[in-house]
PDB file of N, CA, C and O in Angstrom:
ATOM      1  N   MET A   1       6.850 -22.966   8.246  1.00  0.00           N
ATOM      2  CA  MET A   1       5.394 -22.740   8.446  1.00  0.00           C
ATOM      3  C   MET A   1       4.658 -23.490   9.715  1.00  0.00           C
ATOM      4  O   MET A   1       4.965 -24.627  10.074  1.00  0.00           O
ATOM      5  N   PRO A   2       3.748 -22.769  10.277  1.00  0.00           N
ATOM      6  CA  PRO A   2       3.018 -23.139  11.385  1.00  0.00           C
ATOM      7  C   PRO A   2       2.574 -24.593  11.244  1.00  0.00           C
ATOM      8  O   PRO A   2       2.421 -25.113  10.139  1.00  0.00           O
ATOM      9  N   VAL A   3       2.355 -25.284  12.493  1.00  0.00           N
ATOM     10  CA  VAL A   3       2.073 -26.696  12.402  1.00  0.00           C
ATOM     11  C   VAL A   3       0.533 -26.501  12.845  1.00  0.00           C
ATOM     12  O   VAL A   3      -0.209 -27.373  12.393  1.00  0.00           O
ATOM     13  N   THR A   4       0.064 -25.752  13.457  1.00  0.00           N
ATOM     14  CA  THR A   4      -1.396 -25.607  13.722  1.00  0.00           C
ATOM     15  C   THR A   4      -1.861 -24.144  13.326  1.00  0.00           C
ATOM     16  O   THR A   4      -1.167 -23.214  12.914  1.00  0.00           O
ATOM     17  N   GLY A   5      -3.270 -24.196  13.572  1.00  0.00           N
ATOM     18  CA  GLY A   5      -3.995 -22.658  13.229  1.00  0.00           C
ATOM     19  C   GLY A   5      -4.030 -22.546  11.775  1.00  0.00           C
ATOM     20  O   GLY A   5      -3.620 -23.402  10.991  1.00  0.00           O
ATOM     21  N   GLU A   6      -4.642 -21.229  11.428  1.00  0.00           N
ATOM     22  CA  GLU A   6      -5.047 -21.003  10.160  1.00  0.00           C
ATOM     23  C   GLU A   6      -3.925 -20.901   9.206  1.00  0.00           C
ATOM     24  O   GLU A   6      -4.072 -21.164   8.012  1.00  0.00           O
ATOM     25  N   LEU A   7      -2.813 -20.524   9.720  1.00  0.00           N
ATOM     26  CA  LEU A   7      -1.622 -20.468   8.726  1.00  0.00           C
ATOM     27  C   LEU A   7      -1.123 -21.786   8.544  1.00  0.00           C
ATOM     28  O   LEU A   7      -0.121 -21.890   7.837  1.00  0.00           O
ATOM     29  N   SER A   8      -1.587 -22.748   9.005  1.00  0.00           N
ATOM     30  CA  SER A   8      -1.091 -24.191   8.786  1.00  0.00           C
ATOM     31  C   SER A   8      -1.316 -24.792   7.397  1.00  0.00           C
ATOM     32  O   SER A   8      -0.493 -25.487   6.800  1.00  0.00           O
ATOM     33  N   GLN A   9      -2.501 -24.450   6.962  1.00  0.00           N
ATOM     34  CA  GLN A   9      -3.083 -24.954   5.645  1.00  0.00           C
ATOM     35  C   GLN A   9      -2.903 -23.881   4.613  1.00  0.00           C
ATOM     36  O   GLN A   9      -3.656 -23.800   3.643  1.00  0.00           O
ATOM     37  N   GLN A  10      -1.909 -23.060   4.823  1.00  0.00           N
ATOM     38  CA  GLN A  10      -1.856 -22.008   3.792  1.00  0.00           C
ATOM     39  C   GLN A  10      -0.846 -22.405   2.503  1.00  0.00           C
ATOM     40  O   GLN A  10       0.242 -22.955   2.671  1.00  0.00           O
ATOM     41  N   ASN A  11      -1.356 -22.057   1.278  1.00  0.00           N
ATOM     42  CA  ASN A  11      -0.511 -22.452   0.208  1.00  0.00           C
ATOM     43  C   ASN A  11       0.609 -21.300   0.224  1.00  0.00           C
ATOM     44  O   ASN A  11       0.237 -20.200   0.631  1.00  0.00           O
ATOM     45  N   ILE A  12       1.906 -21.445  -0.169  1.00  0.00           N
ATOM     46  CA  ILE A  12       3.083 -20.641  -0.204  1.00  0.00           C
ATOM     47  C   ILE A  12       2.599 -19.467  -1.563  1.00  0.00           C
ATOM     48  O   ILE A  12       2.941 -18.286  -1.494  1.00  0.00           O
ATOM     49  N   LYS A  13       1.878 -19.943  -2.599  1.00  0.00           N
ATOM     50  CA  LYS A  13       1.633 -19.128  -3.685  1.00  0.00           C
ATOM     51  C   LYS A  13       0.623 -18.016  -2.978  1.00  0.00           C
ATOM     52  O   LYS A  13       0.741 -16.795  -3.087  1.00  0.00           O
ATOM     53  N   ASP A  14      -0.349 -18.690  -2.265  1.00  0.00           N
ATOM     54  CA  ASP A  14      -1.480 -17.657  -1.771  1.00  0.00           C
ATOM     55  C   ASP A  14      -0.755 -16.684  -0.858  1.00  0.00           C
ATOM     56  O   ASP A  14      -1.136 -15.513  -0.837  1.00  0.00           O
ATOM     57  N   ARG A  15       0.281 -17.088  -0.089  1.00  0.00           N
ATOM     58  CA  ARG A  15       0.806 -16.113   1.093  1.00  0.00           C
ATOM     59  C   ARG A  15       1.589 -15.051   0.035  1.00  0.00           C
ATOM     60  O   ARG A  15       1.622 -13.858   0.337  1.00  0.00           O
ATOM     61  N   TYR A  16       2.189 -15.505  -1.159  1.00  0.00           N
ATOM     62  CA  TYR A  16       3.158 -14.703  -1.967  1.00  0.00           C
ATOM     63  C   TYR A  16       2.385 -13.428  -2.760  1.00  0.00           C
ATOM     64  O   TYR A  16       2.847 -12.313  -3.003  1.00  0.00           O
ATOM     65  N   TYR A  17       1.117 -13.945  -3.065  1.00  0.00           N
ATOM     66  CA  TYR A  17       0.326 -13.019  -3.849  1.00  0.00           C
ATOM     67  C   TYR A  17      -0.770 -12.383  -2.984  1.00  0.00           C
ATOM     68  O   TYR A  17      -1.562 -11.619  -3.534  1.00  0.00           O
ATOM     69  N   GLY A  18      -0.863 -12.608  -1.833  1.00  0.00           N
ATOM     70  CA  GLY A  18      -1.882 -12.272  -0.809  1.00  0.00           C
ATOM     71  C   GLY A  18      -3.380 -12.604  -1.193  1.00  0.00           C
ATOM     72  O   GLY A  18      -4.321 -11.819  -1.073  1.00  0.00           O
ATOM     73  N   VAL A  19      -3.440 -13.851  -1.657  1.00  0.00           N
ATOM     74  CA  VAL A  19      -4.723 -14.484  -1.932  1.00  0.00           C
ATOM     75  C   VAL A  19      -5.241 -15.361  -0.836  1.00  0.00           C
ATOM     76  O   VAL A  19      -4.462 -16.227  -0.438  1.00  0.00           O
ATOM     77  N   ASN A  20      -6.300 -15.294  -0.336  1.00  0.00           N
ATOM     78  CA  ASN A  20      -6.616 -16.339   0.734  1.00  0.00           C
ATOM     79  C   ASN A  20      -5.660 -16.379   1.832  1.00  0.00           C
ATOM     80  O   ASN A  20      -5.239 -17.422   2.333  1.00  0.00           O
ATOM     81  N   ASP A  21      -5.258 -14.924   2.269  1.00  0.00           N
ATOM     82  CA  ASP A  21      -4.314 -14.893   3.249  1.00  0.00           C
ATOM     83  C   ASP A  21      -4.708 -13.982   4.478  1.00  0.00           C
ATOM     84  O   ASP A  21      -4.779 -12.753   4.480  1.00  0.00           O
ATOM     85  N   PRO A  22      -4.952 -14.863   5.535  1.00  0.00           N
ATOM     86  CA  PRO A  22      -5.029 -14.215   6.691  1.00  0.00           C
ATOM     87  C   PRO A  22      -4.290 -13.143   7.365  1.00  0.00           C
ATOM     88  O   PRO A  22      -4.867 -12.338   8.095  1.00  0.00           O
ATOM     89  N   VAL A  23      -2.846 -13.106   7.108  1.00  0.00           N
ATOM     90  CA  VAL A  23      -1.989 -12.131   7.471  1.00  0.00           C
ATOM     91  C   VAL A  23      -2.183 -10.662   6.532  1.00  0.00           C
ATOM     92  O   VAL A  23      -1.963  -9.546   7.003  1.00  0.00           O
ATOM     93  N   THR A  24      -2.620 -10.906   5.178  1.00  0.00           N
ATOM     94  CA  THR A  24      -2.895  -9.757   4.359  1.00  0.00           C
ATOM     95  C   THR A  24      -4.041  -9.117   4.941  1.00  0.00           C
ATOM     96  O   THR A  24      -4.087  -7.945   5.314  1.00  0.00           O
ATOM     97  N   LEU A  25      -4.960  -9.965   4.992  1.00  0.00           N
ATOM     98  CA  LEU A  25      -6.444  -9.570   5.572  1.00  0.00           C
ATOM     99  C   LEU A  25      -6.358  -8.804   6.900  1.00  0.00           C
ATOM    100  O   LEU A  25      -7.079  -7.822   7.075  1.00  0.00           O
ATOM    101  N   LYS A  26      -5.533  -9.207   7.802  1.00  0.00           N
ATOM    102  CA  LYS A  26      -5.350  -8.636   9.156  1.00  0.00           C
ATOM    103  C   LYS A  26      -4.732  -7.298   8.882  1.00  0.00           C
ATOM    104  O   LYS A  26      -5.226  -6.294   9.396  1.00  0.00           O
ATOM    105  N   LEU A  27      -3.788  -7.231   8.182  1.00  0.00           N
ATOM    106  CA  LEU A  27      -3.140  -5.806   7.813  1.00  0.00           C
ATOM    107  C   LEU A  27      -3.948  -4.994   7.114  1.00  0.00           C
ATOM    108  O   LEU A  27      -4.022  -3.812   7.450  1.00  0.00           O
ATOM    109  N   LEU A  28      -4.727  -5.506   5.970  1.00  0.00           N
ATOM    110  CA  LEU A  28      -5.777  -4.580   5.395  1.00  0.00           C
ATOM    111  C   LEU A  28      -6.815  -3.938   6.132  1.00  0.00           C
ATOM    112  O   LEU A  28      -7.308  -2.886   5.724  1.00  0.00           O
ATOM    113  N   ASN A  29      -7.265  -4.616   7.425  1.00  0.00           N
ATOM    114  CA  ASN A  29      -8.204  -4.411   8.222  1.00  0.00           C
ATOM    115  C   ASN A  29      -7.706  -3.138   9.184  1.00  0.00           C
ATOM    116  O   ASN A  29      -8.385  -2.181   9.556  1.00  0.00           O
ATOM    117  N   LYS A  30      -6.492  -3.394   9.428  1.00  0.00           N
ATOM    118  CA  LYS A  30      -5.786  -2.292  10.223  1.00  0.00           C
ATOM    119  C   LYS A  30      -5.910  -1.038   9.761  1.00  0.00           C
ATOM    120  O   LYS A  30      -6.225  -0.117  10.515  1.00  0.00           O
ATOM    121  N   THR A  31      -5.632  -0.835   8.221  1.00  0.00           N
ATOM    122  CA  THR A  31      -5.466   0.420   7.587  1.00  0.00           C
ATOM    123  C   THR A  31      -6.883   1.040   7.720  1.00  0.00           C
ATOM    124  O   THR A  31      -6.965   2.265   7.629  1.00  0.00           O
ATOM    125  N   GLY A  32      -8.102   0.243   7.945  1.00  0.00           N
ATOM    126  CA  GLY A  32      -9.230   0.898   8.079  1.00  0.00           C
ATOM    127  C   GLY A  32      -9.545   1.696   9.512  1.00  0.00           C
ATOM    128  O   GLY A  32     -10.377   2.591   9.655  1.00  0.00           O
ATOM    129  N   GLU A  33      -8.723   1.178  10.467  1.00  0.00           N
ATOM    130  CA  GLU A  33      -8.524   1.745  11.776  1.00  0.00           C
ATOM    131  C   GLU A  33      -7.792   2.874  11.753  1.00  0.00           C
ATOM    132  O   GLU A  33      -8.021   3.762  12.575  1.00  0.00           O
ATOM    133  N   MET A  34      -6.889   2.987  10.885  1.00  0.00           N
ATOM    134  CA  MET A  34      -5.844   4.261  10.967  1.00  0.00           C
ATOM    135  C   MET A  34      -6.697   5.727  10.755  1.00  0.00           C
ATOM    136  O   MET A  34      -7.623   5.842   9.953  1.00  0.00           O
ATOM    137  N   PRO A  35      -6.279   6.645  11.492  1.00  0.00           N
ATOM    138  CA  PRO A  35      -6.818   7.941  11.269  1.00  0.00           C
ATOM    139  C   PRO A  35      -6.432   8.516   9.848  1.00  0.00           C
ATOM    140  O   PRO A  35      -5.307   8.270   9.412  1.00  0.00           O
ATOM    141  N   PRO A  36      -7.222   9.188   9.190  1.00  0.00           N
ATOM    142  CA  PRO A  36      -6.831   9.755   7.849  1.00  0.00           C
ATOM    143  C   PRO A  36      -5.905  10.811   8.066  1.00  0.00           C
ATOM    144  O   PRO A  36      -5.970  11.530   9.063  1.00  0.00           O
ATOM    145  N   LEU A  37      -4.843  10.969   6.969  1.00  0.00           N
ATOM    146  CA  LEU A  37      -4.043  11.891   6.902  1.00  0.00           C
ATOM    147  C   LEU A  37      -4.645  13.348   6.838  1.00  0.00           C
ATOM    148  O   LEU A  37      -5.617  13.636   6.141  1.00  0.00           O
ATOM    149  N   GLU A  38      -3.957  14.239   7.646  1.00  0.00           N
ATOM    150  CA  GLU A  38      -4.503  15.580   7.650  1.00  0.00           C
ATOM    151  C   GLU A  38      -3.489  16.475   6.791  1.00  0.00           C
ATOM    152  O   GLU A  38      -2.288  16.271   6.972  1.00  0.00           O
ATOM    153  N   PRO A  39      -3.921  17.542   5.785  1.00  0.00           N
ATOM    154  CA  PRO A  39      -2.854  18.058   5.280  1.00  0.00           C
ATOM    155  C   PRO A  39      -2.351  19.085   6.346  1.00  0.00           C
ATOM    156  O   PRO A  39      -2.989  19.545   7.293  1.00  0.00           O
ATOM    157  N   PRO A  40      -1.039  19.343   5.968  1.00  0.00           N
ATOM    158  CA  PRO A  40      -0.264  20.289   6.829  1.00  0.00           C
ATOM    159  C   PRO A  40      -0.964  21.515   6.858  1.00  0.00           C
ATOM    160  O   PRO A  40      -1.509  21.962   5.849  1.00  0.00           O
ATOM    161  N   GLU A  41      -0.988  22.219   8.205  1.00  0.00           N
ATOM    162  CA  GLU A  41      -1.433  23.570   8.554  1.00  0.00           C
ATOM    163  C   GLU A  41      -0.571  24.736   7.511  1.00  0.00           C
ATOM    164  O   GLU A  41      -1.123  25.786   7.181  1.00  0.00           O
ATOM    165  N   GLU A  42       0.477  24.475   7.176  1.00  0.00           N
ATOM    166  CA  GLU A  42       1.482  25.543   6.475  1.00  0.00           C
ATOM    167  C   GLU A  42       0.908  25.208   5.016  1.00  0.00           C
ATOM    168  O   GLU A  42       1.187  24.118   4.517  1.00  0.00           O
ATOM    169  N   GLU A  43       0.140  26.098   4.352  1.00  0.00           N
ATOM    170  CA  GLU A  43      -0.264  25.804   2.912  1.00  0.00           C
ATOM    171  C   GLU A  43       0.811  25.999   1.728  1.00  0.00           C
ATOM    172  O   GLU A  43       0.632  25.840   0.521  1.00  0.00           O
ATOM    173  N   SER A  44       1.956  26.382   2.399  1.00  0.00           N
ATOM    174  CA  SER A  44       3.053  26.645   1.327  1.00  0.00           C
ATOM    175  C   SER A  44       3.721  25.185   1.067  1.00  0.00           C
ATOM    176  O   SER A  44       4.394  24.975   0.057  1.00  0.00           O
ATOM    177  N   ILE A  45       3.509  24.295   1.954  1.00  0.00           N
ATOM    178  CA  ILE A  45       3.948  22.930   1.652  1.00  0.00           C
ATOM    179  C   ILE A  45       3.591  22.142   0.377  1.00  0.00           C
ATOM    180  O   ILE A  45       2.459  21.670   0.266  1.00  0.00           O
ATOM    181  N   ARG A  46       4.502  21.986  -0.577  1.00  0.00           N
ATOM    182  CA  ARG A  46       4.045  21.228  -1.804  1.00  0.00           C
ATOM    183  C   ARG A  46       4.796  20.226  -2.094  1.00  0.00           C
ATOM    184  O   ARG A  46       4.749  19.830  -3.258  1.00  0.00           O
ATOM    185  N   THR A  47       5.614  19.595  -1.219  1.00  0.00           N
ATOM    186  CA  THR A  47       6.388  18.431  -1.478  1.00  0.00           C
ATOM    187  C   THR A  47       5.581  17.024  -1.246  1.00  0.00           C
ATOM    188  O   THR A  47       4.768  16.909  -0.330  1.00  0.00           O
ATOM    189  N   LEU A  48       5.824  16.170  -1.985  1.00  0.00           N
ATOM    190  CA  LEU A  48       5.252  14.790  -1.924  1.00  0.00           C
ATOM    191  C   LEU A  48       6.398  13.756  -1.924  1.00  0.00           C
ATOM    192  O   LEU A  48       6.993  13.771  -3.002  1.00  0.00           O
ATOM    193  N   TYR A  49       6.876  12.884  -1.058  1.00  0.00           N
ATOM    194  CA  TYR A  49       7.889  11.889  -1.135  1.00  0.00           C
ATOM    195  C   TYR A  49       7.342  10.781  -1.508  1.00  0.00           C
ATOM    196  O   TYR A  49       6.421  10.303  -0.847  1.00  0.00           O
ATOM    197  N   VAL A  50       7.838  10.149  -2.688  1.00  0.00           N
ATOM    198  CA  VAL A  50       7.655   8.963  -3.236  1.00  0.00           C
ATOM    199  C   VAL A  50       8.784   8.318  -3.466  1.00  0.00           C
ATOM    200  O   VAL A  50       9.612   8.711  -4.288  1.00  0.00           O
ATOM    201  N   GLY A  51       8.943   7.029  -2.595  1.00  0.00           N
ATOM    202  CA  GLY A  51      10.218   6.228  -2.634  1.00  0.00           C
ATOM    203  C   GLY A  51       9.814   4.813  -3.130  1.00  0.00           C
ATOM    204  O   GLY A  51       8.652   4.470  -3.351  1.00  0.00           O
ATOM    205  N   GLY A  52      11.027   3.956  -3.292  1.00  0.00           N
ATOM    206  CA  GLY A  52      10.864   2.849  -3.605  1.00  0.00           C
ATOM    207  C   GLY A  52      10.660   2.443  -5.146  1.00  0.00           C
ATOM    208  O   GLY A  52      10.364   1.304  -5.506  1.00  0.00           O
ATOM    209  N   LEU A  53      10.854   3.491  -5.969  1.00  0.00           N
ATOM    210  CA  LEU A  53      10.585   3.401  -7.457  1.00  0.00           C
ATOM    211  C   LEU A  53      12.089   2.980  -8.120  1.00  0.00           C
ATOM    212  O   LEU A  53      13.147   3.320  -7.592  1.00  0.00           O
ATOM    213  N   ASP A  54      12.015   2.286  -9.205  1.00  0.00           N
ATOM    214  CA  ASP A  54      13.127   2.331 -10.014  1.00  0.00           C
ATOM    215  C   ASP A  54      13.144   3.026 -11.461  1.00  0.00           C
ATOM    216  O   ASP A  54      12.288   3.815 -11.862  1.00  0.00           O
ATOM    217  N   THR A  55      14.242   2.604 -12.151  1.00  0.00           N
ATOM    218  CA  THR A  55      14.539   3.514 -13.314  1.00  0.00           C
ATOM    219  C   THR A  55      13.199   3.306 -14.239  1.00  0.00           C
ATOM    220  O   THR A  55      12.912   4.203 -15.032  1.00  0.00           O
ATOM    221  N   ARG A  56      12.511   2.326 -14.162  1.00  0.00           N
ATOM    222  CA  ARG A  56      11.391   2.031 -15.143  1.00  0.00           C
ATOM    223  C   ARG A  56      10.449   2.979 -14.929  1.00  0.00           C
ATOM    224  O   ARG A  56       9.680   3.255 -15.849  1.00  0.00           O
ATOM    225  N   VAL A  57      10.360   3.570 -13.805  1.00  0.00           N
ATOM    226  CA  VAL A  57       9.245   4.695 -13.775  1.00  0.00           C
ATOM    227  C   VAL A  57       9.743   6.013 -13.950  1.00  0.00           C
ATOM    228  O   VAL A  57      10.601   6.340 -13.130  1.00  0.00           O
ATOM    229  N   SER A  58       9.409   6.904 -14.854  1.00  0.00           N
ATOM    230  CA  SER A  58       9.937   7.971 -15.208  1.00  0.00           C
ATOM    231  C   SER A  58       9.061   9.232 -14.426  1.00  0.00           C
ATOM    232  O   SER A  58       7.975   9.041 -13.879  1.00  0.00           O
ATOM    233  N   GLU A  59       9.657  10.357 -14.481  1.00  0.00           N
ATOM    234  CA  GLU A  59       9.141  11.309 -13.750  1.00  0.00           C
ATOM    235  C   GLU A  59       7.713  11.707 -14.395  1.00  0.00           C
ATOM    236  O   GLU A  59       6.712  11.877 -13.699  1.00  0.00           O
ATOM    237  N   GLN A  60       7.730  11.842 -15.856  1.00  0.00           N
ATOM    238  CA  GLN A  60       6.299  12.026 -16.536  1.00  0.00           C
ATOM    239  C   GLN A  60       5.495  11.021 -16.241  1.00  0.00           C
ATOM    240  O   GLN A  60       4.325  11.348 -16.042  1.00  0.00           O
ATOM    241  N   HIS A  61       5.782   9.791 -16.142  1.00  0.00           N
ATOM    242  CA  HIS A  61       4.661   8.925 -15.855  1.00  0.00           C
ATOM    243  C   HIS A  61       4.130   9.000 -14.509  1.00  0.00           C
ATOM    244  O   HIS A  61       2.931   8.903 -14.247  1.00  0.00           O
ATOM    245  N   LEU A  62       5.301   9.223 -13.440  1.00  0.00           N
ATOM    246  CA  LEU A  62       4.757   9.406 -12.174  1.00  0.00           C
ATOM    247  C   LEU A  62       3.665  10.791 -11.851  1.00  0.00           C
ATOM    248  O   LEU A  62       2.760  10.774 -11.015  1.00  0.00           O
ATOM    249  N   THR A  63       4.006  11.891 -12.699  1.00  0.00           N
ATOM    250  CA  THR A  63       3.212  12.990 -12.556  1.00  0.00           C
ATOM    251  C   THR A  63       2.019  12.531 -13.155  1.00  0.00           C
ATOM    252  O   THR A  63       1.030  12.593 -12.425  1.00  0.00           O
ATOM    253  N   PHE A  64       1.852  12.083 -14.302  1.00  0.00           N
ATOM    254  CA  PHE A  64       0.469  11.807 -15.005  1.00  0.00           C
ATOM    255  C   PHE A  64      -0.177  10.967 -14.096  1.00  0.00           C
ATOM    256  O   PHE A  64      -1.338  11.222 -13.773  1.00  0.00           O
ATOM    257  N   THR A  65       0.493   9.864 -13.573  1.00  0.00           N
ATOM    258  CA  THR A  65      -0.406   8.906 -12.851  1.00  0.00           C
ATOM    259  C   THR A  65      -0.901   9.775 -11.513  1.00  0.00           C
ATOM    260  O   THR A  65      -2.097   9.694 -11.230  1.00  0.00           O
ATOM    261  N   LEU A  66      -0.135  10.510 -10.771  1.00  0.00           N
ATOM    262  CA  LEU A  66      -0.729  11.136  -9.616  1.00  0.00           C
ATOM    263  C   LEU A  66      -1.809  12.153  -9.952  1.00  0.00           C
ATOM    264  O   LEU A  66      -2.829  12.371  -9.298  1.00  0.00           O
ATOM    265  N   THR A  67      -1.418  12.740 -11.075  1.00  0.00           N
ATOM    266  CA  THR A  67      -2.601  13.510 -11.609  1.00  0.00           C
ATOM    267  C   THR A  67      -3.846  13.172 -11.653  1.00  0.00           C
ATOM    268  O   THR A  67      -4.730  13.699 -10.977  1.00  0.00           O
ATOM    269  N   VAL A  68      -4.010  12.180 -12.530  1.00  0.00           N
ATOM    270  CA  VAL A  68      -4.976  11.468 -12.660  1.00  0.00           C
ATOM    271  C   VAL A  68      -5.719  10.718 -11.345  1.00  0.00           C
ATOM    272  O   VAL A  68      -6.935  10.783 -11.165  1.00  0.00           O
ATOM    273  N   LYS A  69      -5.036  10.186 -10.690  1.00  0.00           N
ATOM    274  CA  LYS A  69      -5.499   9.470  -9.489  1.00  0.00           C
ATOM    275  C   LYS A  69      -5.867  10.284  -8.490  1.00  0.00           C
ATOM    276  O   LYS A  69      -6.683   9.820  -7.693  1.00  0.00           O
ATOM    277  N   LEU A  70      -5.395  11.615  -8.288  1.00  0.00           N
ATOM    278  CA  LEU A  70      -5.605  12.542  -7.142  1.00  0.00           C
ATOM    279  C   LEU A  70      -6.613  13.425  -7.573  1.00  0.00           C
ATOM    280  O   LEU A  70      -7.279  13.901  -6.653  1.00  0.00           O
ATOM    281  N   SER A  71      -6.960  13.834  -8.888  1.00  0.00           N
ATOM    282  CA  SER A  71      -7.980  14.467  -9.518  1.00  0.00           C
ATOM    283  C   SER A  71      -9.318  14.316  -8.987  1.00  0.00           C
ATOM    284  O   SER A  71      -9.711  13.150  -9.020  1.00  0.00           O
ATOM    285  N   PRO A  72     -10.185  15.215  -8.474  1.00  0.00           N
ATOM    286  CA  PRO A  72     -11.543  14.947  -7.886  1.00  0.00           C
ATOM    287  C   PRO A  72     -12.447  14.386  -8.972  1.00  0.00           C
ATOM    288  O   PRO A  72     -13.614  14.092  -8.713  1.00  0.00           O
TER     289      PRO A  72
END
């Protein structure tokens, strides 16, 4: 842990959960500066890669969740 600066007073639980965390705030602020993703020009592309999932997430659950979240 840093000896001085805003990170020197940080609780390890706050850092773990991203609560009162200046590093998390900095990363989240950077996402607002990023340009939005543009859909590909080729309209036949219909593939979405989703990684980092384990066996607890079924294909049906993922399909349902994405359908609900991406619906207008």
